[in-house]
N, C-alpha and C positions, 0 to 999 in steps of 0.2 A: 504494500500500500504506500502510495506516495502522498506525504503530507508536507505542505509548505506553510510554516507558521501554524495557523489554525484552520487552513483551507485544505480540502482534499482535491486532488486532480481528478477531473471527470473527462472521459473520452467517449465520443459518440460517433456513429456512422450510419450509413443508409442500408448496408447489406453485409452479411458474413455467412460463413458456413461452419457447421459442426461436423467433424469427420471422425470416423472410427477407422483408423489406418488410412487407406486412400479412399475408402467408401464414404459417401455422404450420408450422415445420420440425420441432418436437418439443414434446411435452407432458411436463413433468418432475414428478416426485413430490418427495420430500424432497431438499432441496438445502443446500449449505454453501459459503460463500465465506470463504477465509482468505487474506489478502493479495490477490494478483491471480489466485488459482486458484479455479475453480468446480468442484465435484463434485456430481453429482445422479443420482438414480434416473430412468431413462427409462421413461415409461409408454407413449408412442406416439412414433414417429419416421417422418418421410418421408425415405426413404433418399437421394433425389436432393437435396431442398432443404437438408438438413443439410450437404451437401458444398459448397454455394454460399456466396458472400459478397456483401454484408456481412450477418452474422447479429447479431441483437440479443436479449439476455436481457431478458425483460419480467416484472416482479414486480408483481402487482396486490394491492390492499388492499380491505377492505370499504368504506372511504370514502377519497376523495381520488384524486389522479392516480397512475398506475402509475410505477414506477421502470424506466427503460430504460437498458441499458448495452451497448455493442458488445462482442462476443466474437470470439475467433479461436482457431486451433489446436485445433479440436474433435476429440475422439476418443471413440468409443463402443465399449465392450468389456464383454461379459457384462452388458448391461443398465444400465451406468453410464456417464454422460457426464462427461468432463473437458474443461475449456476454460480459456483465459486471458482475463481481462477486459482490454479495450483502453482506452486513454485516450478520454474523450468527444470526439466530433467537434464 
């Protein structure tokens, strides 16, 4: 978790993917990371793969390499995914 003074850094984006290995477990819409918590809109989900481990959040950019971060404690409720970012392996 990144804290500067008494403020937390918040990162947000328009789309991301949750992967189980190279396979897609979920396609996400708008997402937000605050501290070590991820919250995102779920566009598509594979009900089996999203329950497996290890899962990785993948954020792609128009140019350059994607950002990948392991996630755990995934919950999907009413079309919204919540998960905890794990330390990088």
